[in-house]
MIVEX-479767 format. One record per atom (N, C-alpha, C): x, y, z; residue in three letters. Coordinates in pm, whole numbers, plus 50000, padded with zeros to 5 digits. Last residue first. Example, Ala and Ser with C-alpha at 12.3 -4.5 7.8 and 13.67 -1.06 7.14 Angstrom:
512854977550708SER
513674989450714SER
512905000350787SER
513194943150780ALA
512304955050780ALA
513204967050780ALA
END
This chain:
238323299543607ASP
237793281543611ASP
237303280643729ASP
236543327243428GLU
237563319943545GLU
237113304343612GLU
236003336643141ASP
235553332343213ASP
236573324643331ASP
236703374843080GLU
237313355243086GLU
237003351843205GLU
234893398242956PRO
235753389443040PRO
235993374643085PRO
235003403842620LEU
234433400142748LEU
235563397242836LEU
235073440042501ARG
236573429042529ARG
235203421942666ARG
233603455042224LEU
233053451142345LEU
233923439742413LEU
233903480442022ARG
234013464742089ARG
234293465142177ARG
232323502941809VAL
232653500141952VAL
233423485641958VAL
232833527041556GLY
233153511941599GLY
233153517041730GLY
234473542141219SER
233593543741391SER
233173530941435SER
237523543541073ARG
236183536541092ARG
236003540341248ARG
240513551741138SER
239973556941000SER
238223549341044SER
240613565441483ALA
241103551141335ALA
240573559641245ALA
241313567841812LEU
241413573241708LEU
242013560441614LEU
240283551242093GLU
241593553041982GLU
240983560241832GLU
239423552842425ILE
239033555442316ILE
240143554242196ILE
238013525642671ASN
238903533442584ASN
238803538642470ASN
236323517742990GLY
236413516742833GLY
237593524742818GLY
233553511543176ARG
234913513343180ARG
235253507942962ARG
230393526243290LEU
231443518543183LEU
232713519843222LEU
229313527543569ARG
230023532643561ARG
230393518943451ARG
225683533443613TYR
226283522643550TYR
227773524343544TYR
223893560143570GLY
224203551243689GLY
225213534243706GLY
222773550443236ALA
223333560443373ALA
223003557943520ALA
223083539943006VAL
223103532143171VAL
223873545443231VAL
222833562142838ALA
221973549042818ALA
221903541042935ALA
225123575942902GLU
223363583542953GLU
222283566642918GLU
226953561042797ARG
226943566542943ARG
225533569442983ARG
226723562142522MET
226303554042582MET
226593550442713MET
226473593342473VAL
225313586042452VAL
225883571542500VAL
229233600742526SER
228303602042549SER
227613593542567SER
230843577942350PHE
231013575542475PHE
229713581942574PHE
230263598042098ILE
229743579342170ILE
229733576942278ILE
231623617342151TRP
230093621842160TRP
229763604342210TRP
234283607142197ARG
233613617542300ARG
231943616242270ARG
234803603441885ALA
234073593741971ALA
233943594842140ALA
234173631541790LEU
233423620241728LEU
233233606441903LEU
236593642441880ASP
235613652441944ASP
234233633541892ASP
238523629541751ASP
238183625641920ASP
237373628741945ASP
238123610341469SER
238293622141574SER
237883616641715SER
237053584941370PRO
237793590841284PRO
238573604541371PRO
237303558041645ALA
236163563041594ALA
237653579741477ALA
236253532341888THR
237623540241743THR
236323547641693THR
236383521142193ILE
235513530142097ILE
236583536641971ILE
235663492242372LEU
236993501342337LEU
236213509342163LEU
235083484442707PHE
234643488042546PHE
236313493142525PHE
234373451642908PHE
235513466942861PHE
235263471242702PHE
231723442843013ALA
232453441742937ALA
233013452542922ALA
229423431643184GLU
230213438343268GLU
231683435143125GLU
227673424543061ASN
228053415143009ASN
229463422443105ASN
225523442443052GLU
224973433543112GLU
226103418943118GLU
226963468942978ARG
226813462843115ARG
226453449943182ARG
226993462242666ALA
228533461742777ALA
228423460642940ALA
224723461942594GLN
225083448542609GLN
226303448242712GLN
223923490242646GLU
223313476242747GLU
224033467642711GLU
226133496142478ALA
226063501542612ALA
225283491342709ALA
224183485242247ILE
225893486142278ILE
225883488142409ILE
222013505242257ALA
221973489442259ALA
223423487142300ALA
222763531242194ALA
222843528242374ALA
222633517842371ALA
224063526841966ILE
225473530142015ILE
224233528842224ILE
221133528241874GLU
222123517141792GLU
222893517041928GLU
220383551041868GLN
219563543241985GLN
220303525541934GLN
222103564341774GLN
221603567641904GLN
221053557441991GLN
220863561741523ILE
222563559841528ILE
222533554841726ILE
218563569641461ALA
218863556141516ALA
219943555441510ALA
218943599041524GLU
217963588641653GLU
218893574741647GLU
222023607341426SER
220923606441393SER
219893598341529SER
224163626741341ARG
223703621241503ARG
222153617641508ARG
225043624841118GLN
223913635541118GLN
223583628841312GLN
227033612541107ALA
227683625541083ALA
226403631141133ALA
226553591841209LEU
227293591841320LEU
227773611141277LEU
224583580440959GLY
224213584241066GLY
225113590341191GLY
227383579840764GLY
226223590340757GLY
225763595740884GLY
228873557840906ALA
229363568540923ALA
228563583440889ALA
227683530741129ASN
227553534041018ASN
227973554740975ASN
229463514341383LEU
228683520941357LEU
228663529041186LEU
230113476441443GLU
230453489941314GLU
229713499141274GLU
231173457241690PHE
229823467141621PHE
230603479441557PHE
232023431841843PHE
232193439241724PHE
231183449441659PHE
233003410142098LEU
231603412542071LEU
232453429641960LEU
235553380342144ASP
234783398242198ASP
233663400342080ASP
236483357342088GLY
234803357242137GLY
234363377242172GLY
239083352942008SER
238893362642097SER
237853364642180SER
239943348241774ASP
239373334241835ASP
238773338541962ASP
239883366041572LYS
238813359641554LYS
238333351841696LYS
242693380941685GLU
240873389041685GLU
240263379641723GLU
243853355041627ALA
243583358141795ALA
242783366641782ALA
244493357641329GLN
243173345441369GLN
243223350241561GLN
245143381941332LEU
244223381241295LEU
243073369341328LEU
248073378241426LEU
246613385241502LEU
245403387541443LEU
248733357941192ASP
248443357541371ASP
247133363741442ASP
248773378941045GLY
248193366341020GLY
247243358441145GLY
251223392041113ALA
249753399841095ALA
248463388641096ALA
252983374241074GLU
252663380641206GLU
250983386341201GLU
253113372940794ALA
252783361640932ALA
252403361840998ALA
253803394740702ILE
252673390340654ILE
251863379340765ILE
256263396040793ALA
255703407540861ALA
253723405740820ALA
257953385440636PRO
257623385140810PRO
256003386440831PRO
257783379340248HIS
257193387940378HIS
257253384440540HIS
256963366940075ALA
257563358740184ALA
257823366240300ALA
255103379539880PRO
254213366640002PRO
255393359040098PRO
254803407939797ASN
255683399739862ASN
255433385839973ASN
252753417939661VAL
253653420539640VAL
254773415839675VAL
250063392239759TYR
250663391739654TYR
251733403939565TYR
250463399539979ARG
251133384139945ARG
251353381539820ARG
248783421240065ALA
250273423840065ALA
251303410340039ALA
246903412739996ARG
247243420439874ARG
248363425639942ARG
246053396740168GLY
246223389740006GLY
246773394939941GLY
245343412340317LEU
246763407540379LEU
246923393540234LEU
243593424940214LEU
244673435340277LEU
246093422840282LEU
241393400040264THR
241873409340215THR
242573420940184THR
241693401840605GLU
242203386640469GLU
241743391140372GLU
240253425440669ALA
241693424540688ALA
242633405040625ALA
237923422840617GLU
238603430840485GLU
239753427440498GLU
237013401440750GLU
236673400440557GLU
237883405340554GLU
237293415040982PHE
237963400440953PHE
238083395140796PHE
236283431241130LEU
236463437741000LEU
237563426340973LEU
237433440641422GLY
236633428341362GLY
235863427641271GLY
239033460441480GLN
237873461441494GLN
237153454341452GLN
241543443241420ARG
241173449241610ARG
239843455041588ARG
241303441341167SER
241193430941271SER
241213431741417SER
242163467841083ALA
240623460241060ALA
240393449241174ALA
244773468841182ASP
243773476441223ASP
241923475641185ASP
246113450341013GLN
246383448841160GLN
244743455841204GLN
245053459440805ALA
244843448540841ALA
244913446640996ALA
247413479740757LEU
245673483940792LEU
244793469040775LEU
249483469640780GLU
249213478040916GLU
247703483740911GLU
249693458540566VAL
249863449440698VAL
249193458440842VAL
250123476740367TYR
248703468240367TYR
249023459440487TYR
252593489340493ARG
250933496640458ARG
250263491940474ARG
254173467640380LEU
253793473540627LEU
252543479440536LEU
254183469440120VAL
253713457540178VAL
253443458740325VAL
255003494940062ILE
253503487340037ILE
253173475940145ILE
257613488340150ASP
256273501840220ASP
255023498940173ASP
258483475639979GLU
258783471540131GLU
257483481840162GLU
258143491539684LEU
257573479139712LEU
257993473839880LEU
260493506539822GLY
258783510139819GLY
258393500239800GLY
262843499339836GLU
261973501539924GLU
260753504339943GLU
262773497339545LEU
262813483039621LEU
261993482739743LEU
263373517639504ALA
261793511339398ALA
261673501639523ALA
265633528839548ILE
263713538739628ILE
263233531339606ILE
267243519239434ALA
267203511439598ALA
265743522439639ALA
267483495339187ASN
266993508239225ASN
266473509939369ASN
268443472039046ASP
268423476239215ASP
268723489039223ASP
266733471338811PRO
266723460238881PRO
267573463939008PRO
265963491638572ASP
267323492438690ASP
266803486338803ASP
263763483538472PHE
265433493938355PHE
266173494138411PHE
262273470638629SER
262533464538485SER
263393472238420SER
262113491338799LEU
262923483238839LEU
263093470638665LEU
260333511638673VAL
260993513838727VAL
261903499738713VAL
258113493338757ARG
258573498138596ARG
259883502238635ARG
257743491838977GLN
258193478238901GLN
258443478438734GLN
256853515439081PHE
257643509439072PHE
258843496538976PHE
253933516538912ARG
255673528538876ARG
256543518138952ARG
252683500939051ASP
252793492238882ASP
254513506838845ASP
252693506439326HIS
252853490939268HIS
253523487939121HIS
250943529139311ALA
252593530239313ALA
253183512739271ALA
248483538139000ASN
249173529139162ASN
250793526939224ASN
247043544038808ASP
247153550238907ASP
248293542639011ASP
245803522938669SER
246663528438599SER
247223544038652SER
244033506738849MET
245203503938797MET
246233510138668MET
244203522839179PRO
243643520039046PRO
244393515638942PRO
246103493739317THR
244813506639304THR
245063518139325THR
247743493539503LEU
247573482739370LEU
246873487739296LEU
247793517339651LEU
249023507939614LEU
249083498439501LEU
247033548939739ARG
247183540139596ARG
248273529839550ARG
248163564239973ASP
247213545939932ASP
246653546039822ASP
249933586539883ALA
248223584339929ALA
247433573539936ALA
252013574939917ASP
251803586440017ASP
250453584239987ASP
252013568839668LEU
251943555439786LEU
251593562939881LEU
252213587339485ALA
250783575139460ALA
251153566239642ALA
253943596139515GLN
253273601539524GLN
251683590239590GLN
255833572839410LEU
256043579739591LEU
254883589139620LEU
254953572839177ALA
255463563439255ALA
255283567939431ALA
256343597239061ALA
254473596839108ALA
254653585439188ALA
258853600839137PHE
258203607839230PHE
256733602839133PHE
259623573538934LEU
259643576739097LEU
258743582639184LEU
258883586138699LEU
258363571238779LEU
258413571838932LEU
260843602038697ASP
259483613138685ASP
258333596238744ASP
263713590738700ALA
262933598338831ALA
261763602638794ALA
263203572438477ILE
262963571938581ILE
262873579438744ILE
262963594738276MET
261613588238227MET
262093581238406MET
265763608338307ARG
264623618838340ARG
263303607538351ARG
267353586638221PRO
267293590838369PRO
266013601938433PRO
265403563538047SER
266083571838034SER
266283579238203SER
265343529737967GLY
264973539038059GLY
265763553038051GLY
267143504537812ASN
266143512637746ASN
265353521237879ASN
269923501837979ALA
269603504937864ALA
268413515037771ALA
270073517338284GLY
269963504538197GLY
269373513738041GLY
271093536738410ALA
269553537238453ALA
268933521438363ALA
273773535438501GLY
272933536838564GLY
271883532438554GLY
274753533538228ARG
275113523638347ARG
274223520238413ARG
273853560838142ILE
274093550838099ILE
273633537338197ILE
275233578538320VAL
274643578538294VAL
273943562538233VAL
277993571138259LYS
277633567838364LYS
276273560138384LYS
278033580037977ALA
278553563637985ALA
277463561438133ALA
277953607937980GLU
276893598737939GLU
277063583537956GLU
280353615138120SER
279223611738201SER
278073607138099SER
282333607737874LEU
282103599737994LEU
281153596538164LEU
281023628437709THR
280613608337683THR
281483606937808THR
281963650937875ARG
280243649237865ARG
280363634437801ARG
284793645837848ILE
284093648738067ILE
282743646637959ILE
285923650137588GLN
285883637637672GLN
284903638237818GLN
284473676337520ILE
283583662137470ILE
284213650537539ILE
286733691637684ALA
284633694837708ALA
284073680437659ALA
288313683637587GLN
288473684037697GLN
287733678737743GLN
288163694637328GLU
288633683037332GLU
288153678937477GLU
287663724737343ILE
286523714737336ILE
286953706637309ILE
290103731937495VAL
289093737737577VAL
287833724637541VAL
291923726637234ALA
292253722137357ALA
291293720037424ALA
290893747537081ALA
290853734137038ALA
290373725437170ALA
289133772337243THR
290383769537167THR
289963748537147THR
286113775137272GLU
287603790137312GLU
288673783837257GLU
283433771737262PRO
284473772537110PRO
285333780337143PRO
281763754237543GLU
282003769537434GLU
282803769337374GLU
280503720137533PRO
281073728137596PRO
281003739237484PRO
276903716237706THR
278123714537572THR
278513727237647THR
274843694137889GLU
276173703137871GLU
276473698837754GLU
273213669537886THR
273193682437808THR
274373695837776THR
274143656038087ALA
273933650837982ALA
273393660737817ALA
273773668438337CYS
275223663238298CYS
275183656938094CYS
271243678438342ALA
272203685538328ALA
273383681138264ALA
269853648938398VAL
269933652938237VAL
270523668338241VAL
271323647038649LEU
271733636338539LEU
271433643738384LEU
270413668138831LEU
271483664138770LEU
272073652438652LEU
267553660838803VAL
268243671638734VAL
269663669438720VAL
267823636038862GLY
267273639438746GLY
267463650238702GLY
268643639939128CYS
269373626639081CYS
268703632038925CYS
266493657239260GLY
268113658439254GLY
268553654539131GLY
263953640939251VAL
264603648639138VAL
265533655739130VAL
265053618339424VAL
264723616239265VAL
265073625339156VAL
264983635839680SER
266273629439597SER
266303624239431SER
262953648939730LEU
263743649939652LEU
264673645639613LEU
261213620139763LEU
260973629539651LEU
262213639939569LEU
262603617439980ARG
262903608939898ARG
262563611839775ARG
261953636840118LEU
263413632840080LEU
263523626940035LEU
258953634540133SER
259653645940078SER
261133643840072SER
258543607740269LEU
258653609540152LEU
259483620940049LEU
259853616540556ARG
260683609640494ARG
259653605540303ARG
259513655540637PRO
258513635240610PRO
259153631540515PRO
261303667140849ILE
261503667140692ILE
260893657540690ILE
260833657641188GLY
261373669341084GLY
260793664740906GLY
259393625241155SER
259873640841291SER
260803647841169SER
258213601740962SER
259293606941064SER
258853624141128SER
255403578240942LYS
256283593140865LYS
256813589841008LYS
255003556940899MET
255313557640826MET
255763573540768MET
END
């Protein structure tokens, strides 16, 4: 969801703030009383500007209110406060903007981004064998937009992962942080299963250092056996063993 250069979120926040400042400036500008003609001209210009603001913001929402709502909504989106917490989430704020301005492009794009973020999280959970969590995340995406095509694609991936027959092991974050004896024994047992099944492993972890430590424990547990696999950065730590396909 991020792009190179100026972050997409920052560009949209600057757009929101800029629009709000311009609109407020137009709405509050007052003419200097120099001559009757100048005053009349200034009043006419001010009236046209106010008419534009009303049409753009809707009858019940001020430009400043909409700008503030969009700013807060984009911040919540960037922090993954998508549907929760109840009093501080991106979805509610985008919906409030649309209640004032149904065609607001930033709010409509924001709802699209919420769906895509839930889909992304669901796909990550599916690949790590967290199937119930993936189902929950897809349910939240459907709540925002049940007809979005990306949801169906993520559902197909989830079902494929369920049918894969692979073995999934989620590792306790606290035990990993302490490099405890218990977590090392758990990782060693996973390595034994990898050797017994001649499985290809996929280690996921929040940092490359932690992922490599997990691999070092696995390698030591089956010394002399060549483990085959890969490392991938993810929010959760775990190991996936992809079992070889049965040959007919």
